[in-house]
C-alpha positions as CSV (number, residue, x, y, z in Angstrom):
1,M,-11.6,-145.7,5.6
2,A,-14.1,-146.9,3.0
3,L,-14.5,-150.6,2.6
4,P,-13.1,-152.0,-0.6
5,F,-16.2,-154.2,-1.2
6,T,-19.9,-154.5,-0.5
7,L,-21.7,-157.4,1.1
8,R,-23.4,-158.1,-2.2
9,Q,-20.0,-158.4,-4.0
10,L,-18.9,-160.8,-1.3
11,E,-22.1,-162.8,-1.6
12,I,-21.6,-163.1,-5.4
13,F,-17.9,-163.9,-5.0
14,D,-18.8,-166.7,-2.5
15,A,-21.5,-168.1,-4.8
16,V,-18.9,-168.3,-7.7
17,I,-16.5,-170.2,-5.5
18,R,-19.2,-172.5,-4.1
19,T,-20.7,-173.3,-7.5
20,G,-17.6,-173.3,-9.7
21,S,-18.7,-170.9,-12.4
22,L,-20.3,-167.5,-13.0
23,S,-23.3,-169.0,-14.8
24,A,-24.0,-171.5,-11.9
25,A,-23.6,-168.6,-9.4
26,A,-26.1,-166.6,-11.3
27,R,-28.6,-169.4,-11.2
28,D,-27.9,-169.9,-7.5
29,L,-28.6,-166.2,-6.8
30,H,-31.4,-165.9,-9.3
31,T,-29.7,-163.0,-11.1
32,A,-28.2,-162.4,-14.5
33,Q,-24.8,-163.8,-15.4
34,S,-23.7,-160.3,-16.6
35,S,-24.5,-159.0,-13.1
36,V,-22.3,-161.7,-11.5
37,S,-19.4,-160.9,-14.0
38,S,-19.7,-157.2,-13.3
39,A,-19.7,-157.6,-9.5
40,V,-16.5,-159.8,-9.7
41,D,-14.8,-157.3,-12.0
42,E,-15.6,-154.5,-9.7
43,L,-14.5,-156.4,-6.6
44,E,-11.1,-157.3,-8.3
45,K,-10.7,-153.6,-9.3
46,Q,-11.4,-152.3,-5.8
47,V,-9.1,-154.8,-3.9
48,G,-6.4,-154.4,-6.6
49,Q,-6.0,-158.2,-6.9
50,R,-6.9,-160.9,-9.4
51,L,-9.3,-163.1,-7.5
52,L,-10.6,-165.6,-10.0
53,V,-9.2,-167.6,-12.9
54,R,-12.0,-167.7,-15.5
55,R,-12.0,-170.1,-18.5
56,K,-14.9,-170.6,-20.9
57,A,-16.4,-174.1,-20.6
58,Q,-14.0,-174.8,-17.6
59,G,-15.6,-172.6,-15.0
60,A,-13.9,-170.4,-12.5
61,W,-11.6,-171.1,-9.5
62,P,-9.9,-168.8,-7.0
63,T,-6.3,-167.5,-7.1
64,A,-4.2,-167.5,-3.9
65,A,-5.6,-164.0,-3.1
66,G,-9.1,-165.2,-3.9
67,R,-8.8,-168.2,-1.5
68,Q,-7.7,-165.8,1.3
69,L,-10.5,-163.4,0.6
70,H,-13.1,-166.2,0.4
71,R,-12.0,-167.4,3.9
72,E,-12.5,-164.0,5.3
73,A,-15.6,-163.3,3.3
74,G,-17.3,-166.4,4.9
75,I,-16.8,-164.8,8.3
76,V,-18.1,-161.5,7.2
77,L,-21.2,-162.9,5.5
78,H,-21.9,-165.2,8.5
79,T,-21.6,-162.2,10.9
80,A,-23.9,-160.1,8.7
81,Q,-26.5,-162.9,8.5
82,E,-26.5,-163.3,12.3
83,A,-26.8,-159.6,12.8
84,G,-29.9,-159.6,10.5
85,R,-31.4,-162.5,12.5
86,I,-30.8,-160.7,15.8
87,L,-32.8,-157.8,14.4
88,Q,-35.5,-160.1,13.2
89,E,-35.6,-161.9,16.5
90,R,-36.6,-158.7,18.4
91,D,-40.2,-160.1,18.2
92,G,-39.0,-163.0,20.4
93,Q,-39.0,-165.7,17.7
94,L,-35.9,-167.6,16.9
95,R,-35.0,-167.8,13.2
96,G,-32.4,-169.5,10.9
97,P,-30.9,-172.9,10.2
98,L,-29.7,-175.2,12.9
99,T,-27.9,-178.5,12.0
100,I,-27.9,-181.1,14.8
101,G,-25.2,-183.8,14.8
102,V,-26.0,-186.9,16.9
103,Y,-23.8,-189.8,17.9
104,Q,-25.6,-192.8,16.3
105,T,-26.6,-194.7,19.4
106,L,-28.1,-191.6,21.0
107,A,-30.1,-190.5,17.9
108,P,-33.4,-192.4,18.9
109,Y,-33.4,-190.6,22.3
110,V,-32.4,-187.1,21.1
111,L,-33.9,-186.5,17.7
112,P,-37.7,-187.1,18.4
113,L,-37.5,-184.7,21.4
114,L,-35.8,-182.0,19.3
115,L,-37.7,-182.4,16.0
116,G,-40.9,-182.6,18.0
117,D,-40.9,-180.4,21.1
118,F,-38.1,-178.0,20.3
119,A,-39.4,-177.4,16.8
120,A,-42.9,-176.8,18.2
121,Q,-41.6,-174.1,20.5
122,H,-39.5,-172.5,17.7
123,P,-41.3,-173.1,14.4
124,L,-39.1,-170.6,12.5
125,V,-35.9,-172.4,13.2
126,E,-34.9,-174.6,10.2
127,L,-33.8,-177.9,11.8
128,S,-31.8,-180.6,10.0
129,F,-29.8,-183.5,11.4
130,V,-27.0,-186.0,10.7
131,E,-26.4,-189.3,12.5
132,V,-22.6,-189.7,12.7
133,Q,-19.9,-191.4,14.6
134,H,-18.1,-189.4,17.3
135,A,-15.0,-188.4,15.3
136,E,-17.2,-187.2,12.4
137,L,-19.3,-185.2,14.9
138,M,-16.3,-183.4,16.3
139,A,-15.0,-182.7,12.7
140,G,-18.4,-181.3,11.7
141,L,-18.5,-179.0,14.8
142,T,-15.0,-177.7,14.1
143,S,-15.7,-177.1,10.4
144,G,-19.0,-175.4,11.1
145,A,-21.0,-178.0,9.2
146,I,-22.8,-179.0,12.4
147,D,-24.1,-176.4,14.8
148,V,-24.8,-178.5,17.9
149,G,-23.8,-182.1,18.7
150,F,-25.0,-184.8,21.2
151,T,-22.5,-187.4,22.2
152,Y,-20.7,-189.0,25.1
153,L,-17.7,-187.1,26.6
154,H,-14.8,-188.5,24.6
155,E,-11.8,-186.8,22.9
156,V,-13.3,-183.3,22.5
157,P,-11.0,-180.8,20.6
158,P,-10.2,-177.6,22.4
159,E,-12.2,-175.4,20.0
160,V,-15.4,-177.2,21.0
161,D,-17.5,-176.1,24.0
162,H,-19.7,-178.7,25.8
163,Q,-21.6,-179.3,28.9
164,P,-23.3,-182.4,30.4
165,I,-27.0,-182.9,30.1
166,L,-27.3,-186.5,31.5
167,E,-25.4,-188.9,33.8
168,R,-26.1,-192.6,33.3
169,P,-24.9,-195.5,35.4
170,P,-23.8,-198.7,33.4
171,Y,-25.8,-201.9,33.5
172,V,-25.3,-205.4,32.2
173,L,-27.8,-206.5,29.6
174,M,-28.4,-210.3,29.8
175,P,-31.0,-212.9,28.8
176,A,-34.0,-213.1,31.2
177,D,-33.1,-216.7,32.1
178,H,-29.4,-215.9,32.9
179,P,-28.4,-217.1,36.4
180,L,-27.5,-213.5,37.4
181,A,-30.7,-212.0,36.1
182,D,-32.4,-211.8,39.5
183,R,-29.5,-210.0,41.2
184,P,-30.1,-206.4,42.4
185,S,-26.6,-205.7,40.9
186,V,-23.5,-207.4,39.7
187,T,-19.8,-206.7,39.9
188,L,-16.9,-207.1,37.5
189,G,-16.0,-210.2,39.4
190,D,-19.4,-211.8,38.4
191,L,-18.5,-211.3,34.7
192,T,-15.1,-213.0,34.6
193,A,-16.6,-216.1,32.9
194,E,-19.1,-214.3,30.7
195,K,-18.8,-213.8,26.9
196,I,-19.1,-210.1,26.1
197,I,-21.0,-208.5,23.2
198,L,-19.1,-205.2,22.6
199,L,-20.9,-202.2,21.0
200,G,-17.9,-201.3,18.9
201,D,-18.1,-197.6,18.0
202,A,-16.1,-195.1,20.0
203,P,-17.0,-193.8,22.6
204,S,-19.3,-196.7,23.5
205,K,-16.5,-199.1,23.1
206,A,-14.1,-197.0,25.2
207,N,-16.7,-196.7,28.0
208,T,-17.2,-200.5,28.0
209,L,-13.5,-201.3,28.0
210,R,-12.9,-198.8,30.8
211,D,-15.7,-200.4,32.9
212,L,-14.2,-203.8,32.3
213,D,-10.7,-202.5,32.9
214,T,-9.5,-204.4,29.8
215,T,-8.6,-204.1,26.2
216,E,-10.0,-205.2,22.8
217,D,-7.7,-208.2,23.0
218,D,-9.7,-209.6,25.9
219,E,-10.7,-213.2,25.0
220,R,-14.1,-212.8,26.6
221,I,-15.2,-210.5,23.7
222,A,-17.2,-212.8,21.5
223,W,-18.7,-210.3,19.1
224,V,-18.3,-206.6,18.2
225,T,-21.3,-204.8,16.8
226,S,-22.0,-201.4,15.4
227,S,-25.7,-201.0,16.4
228,L,-27.6,-201.2,19.7
229,P,-30.5,-203.3,18.3
230,L,-28.0,-206.0,17.1
231,T,-26.2,-205.9,20.4
232,R,-29.5,-206.5,22.3
233,A,-30.5,-209.2,19.8
234,L,-27.3,-211.2,20.3
235,V,-27.6,-210.9,24.1
236,G,-31.2,-212.1,23.9
237,K,-30.0,-215.2,21.9
238,G,-27.7,-216.1,24.7
239,L,-24.5,-215.3,22.8
240,G,-23.1,-213.1,25.6
241,V,-23.8,-210.1,27.9
242,A,-23.3,-206.4,27.1
243,I,-22.4,-203.5,29.3
244,L,-24.5,-200.5,28.2
245,V,-25.9,-197.2,29.5
246,Q,-28.6,-196.5,26.9
247,P,-32.2,-196.9,28.2
248,D,-34.8,-199.0,26.5
249,A,-38.4,-199.0,27.3
250,S,-38.8,-202.6,26.0
251,P,-37.8,-205.6,28.0
252,W,-37.6,-207.6,24.7
253,T,-35.2,-207.7,21.7
254,V,-36.4,-206.9,18.2
255,D,-37.1,-210.6,17.7
256,G,-39.2,-210.9,20.9
257,L,-36.6,-212.5,23.3
258,P,-36.7,-211.2,26.9
259,V,-33.7,-209.4,28.3
260,V,-33.0,-207.8,31.6
261,E,-30.9,-204.8,32.7
262,V,-28.9,-205.5,35.9
263,P,-27.0,-202.5,37.4
264,L,-23.2,-202.9,37.3
265,H,-21.4,-201.8,40.4
266,V,-18.1,-200.3,39.3
267,D,-16.2,-197.3,40.7
268,D,-16.4,-194.2,38.5
269,G,-18.4,-196.0,35.9
270,N,-21.1,-193.4,35.2
271,V,-21.2,-192.1,31.6
272,F,-22.1,-188.5,30.7
273,V,-24.0,-187.4,27.7
274,H,-22.9,-183.9,26.5
275,I,-24.2,-181.3,24.2
276,A,-21.4,-179.6,22.2
277,W,-21.0,-176.5,20.0
278,L,-18.1,-174.6,18.4
279,K,-16.6,-172.0,20.6
280,P,-17.4,-168.5,19.2
281,Q,-14.7,-166.0,18.3
282,A,-13.3,-163.8,21.1
283,R,-15.8,-161.6,22.8
284,R,-18.7,-163.1,20.9
285,R,-21.5,-165.4,22.0
286,P,-22.9,-168.4,20.1
287,P,-26.1,-167.6,18.0
288,R,-29.2,-167.6,20.1
289,R,-30.5,-170.6,18.3
290,I,-27.6,-172.6,19.8
291,T,-27.9,-171.2,23.3
292,E,-31.7,-171.9,23.3
293,M,-31.0,-175.4,22.1
294,V,-28.5,-175.9,25.0
295,A,-31.0,-174.6,27.5
296,F,-33.8,-176.8,26.1
297,A,-31.6,-180.0,26.2
298,E,-30.4,-179.2,29.7
299,A,-34.1,-178.8,30.9
300,N,-35.7,-181.6,29.0
301,F,-33.3,-184.4,28.2
302,A,-32.9,-186.0,31.6
303,P,-36.7,-186.0,32.3
304,H,-37.2,-187.5,28.8
305,I,-34.8,-190.4,29.6
306,A,-36.4,-190.9,33.0
307,R,-39.8,-191.4,31.3
308,I,-38.2,-194.1,29.2
309,D,-36.8,-195.8,32.3
310,E,-40.2,-195.6,34.0
311,G,-41.9,-197.1,30.9
312,R,-39.7,-200.1,31.1
313,R,-40.3,-200.5,34.8
314,L,-44.1,-200.4,34.2
315,L,-43.8,-203.0,31.4
316,K,-41.8,-205.3,33.6
317,A,-44.3,-204.9,36.5
318,A,-47.2,-205.7,34.2
319,D,-45.3,-208.7,32.8
320,I,-44.7,-210.1,36.3
321,A,-48.3,-209.5,37.3
């Protein structure tokens, strides 16, 4: 059975839907408007359906049949593009766009490694990134707007695949002159009288509340922040302590006040950083760009974080000396 369309017709039809008019689609595709109009006319004739409503000075928009075809056309075009890249990658070089979504507090640890080292290994991959909250990251993965995501394990939808790349124990960040600062570790019992600075975005907030075995109504919560530098700055000022997992090579806050990280002894308190991607359709694999990114993160992220921890240890030792 002959196909009732060509890939070029679907590409033109998709451009009209994306841009909202035949003239805009022609500019987008660097072709003549008459060619766009002819392709749409022929596509409608071949499928036997009216696909677009066209009005002068008002643009073009899809009919019900057009919307259905556009959804399916997106899958066909994406598959065709990936097939082309597979053929191009026979020389061993990865190609194509790759959008990275990163939970905001993880961005400083993830993005320099990927935009530097991964990009150097795969120079033909077109990297871009967005810093988002966890819910936005999951929505971006499920919609296809984000190819791979980095976040803590928290409320992952069933259509998203993921795997751990780092396990981190929690610690209590406190001012350097705090009475507990010289302890090798602290327990939840040691924190009963402490004011808490809560890093307030999920899943960071959920991790902290779980470790404390409490809720947002806890009277010990003095301030709720949305950034790690602010959390550290408030702790350095003596306004409370914070339960965190993020490493920091500096033993000082942004305004130069000394802080210390004291391990928190709590059962099942470790937090896992995951890399996530959209599950492919049945019997298909994710694009090689994604599988190579997963392999790179799995091999390099934990050693990268270990170097940050070691840098802090060396700074602290030098400061004591």
